[in-house]
C-alpha positions, 0 to 999 in steps of 0.5 A: 222834143226828147222829154229826158233831154234835160235829165229831168226825173219826171216821176220825182217832179210830180210827186214833189208837186203832189207834196207841196200842193197837197201836204195832206195827201197820204205819202202812199198816193203818187202820180202814175207815170201817164198822169196829165198835169194841167200847167194852169194849175200851177201858175195864175189861171186864164180865162178859158172858153167853155165850149166843148174841146174838139176831139180832134185838133184844128190844123193851121196851115201857112202857104209858101215857098221854102228857101231863103230867097223866098223869105220876106216875099209876097207869096210867102205871107202864109208862112209869115202869119204861121210864124206869128201865131207859133211866136205868140203861143209859144209853140215850136214849129222846127221839126219836119213831118209830111213834107212840112215845118211841123208843130206838134207834141212840143214840151209844155206847149205854150205852158197849157198841158203836158203829159209826162209819158206821152209828150210827143203824142200830144198836140199844142194848145191855144186856150183849151183847143189842140192845134197843129201848125204847118208850113208845107215845104213842097214849094207852093204849086204842090202844097196839097201833097203835104197838106192832104197827107197830114189831114189824111193821117190825122183824120182832121175834119176840113171844117178844122183846117184853116188855110192861110195864104196871099190873095192878089185881089185883096188891098195890101195887109187887109185880112179876110176870113171865109168859111169856104170857096175856090182857089181863085187862081191861087195855084197852092190853094188849087193843089190843096183842093185837088188833094182834098178830093175836090172839097172846097168847104174849109175856111181860109184866111186871105192876106192881101198883097195887092196888085202888081204896079204898072205893067209888072208881071204878076210872077215877079210881083209875087216874089218880090219883098216888102218895103219898110212901110209895107212891112210896118202894115203887114206886121200890124195885120199879122197881129190882128190875125193872130187874134182872129185865130184865137177867137176862131178857135175859141169862140167860133167862126161867125165871131172871128169872121166879124172881128177880121172883116171889120178890122182897122188898117194901120193907117186907119188905126192911127188916124 
């Protein structure tokens, strides 16, 4: 987003904030144009994790197929999980970079932090952890072209790349968080691993879509939409997934995996 799109004079805004919050400061003392403004200081503080902030951002990637005809299908639950995270954290993912819909450097970034002079270079934040969100637009089977380019450009450690995708071998709407593993026959994950030079050492959040009924072809099943009951169950799972991502980033993998892998389904929760 262009910082100046709204015609705001941020230099004057910074000085005004300083005068209001620190009336005893000398008038000659002013913020430079590159001052980092922690927005949490301008509003009610929220609890932050005390663990050190990573030097590189986390990359959260949801896999799916681009185009309206694939919206709301089983193969696109990775996209939907990224959308749920973005909505919950106030992150826009409307820009296009690295053959992906991309979320990075958005003004305010969920209200966490904002640098007046270099806003377009800042990551968004979840809690105190920088993140980037991506939905590759290359089509599922070549997702690695996009993901590999992002990881290479930003030099992101693979243990800070969370891949989110559909899984036929999990019961419907069941989540499973793993620290590493193979592609399990998933062509999108196969492409990602190939572009990671064969490395499988990165976390992944699998979202169960169940098995095709009867003699239905798998290819037709993964591109089929959800019925009303399935949609309710899936939306509940997305809520759990959003919380799991927050725990992962702020408290670590083990706590997040424990939360995810022991989470109850909507049906169990309502009993």
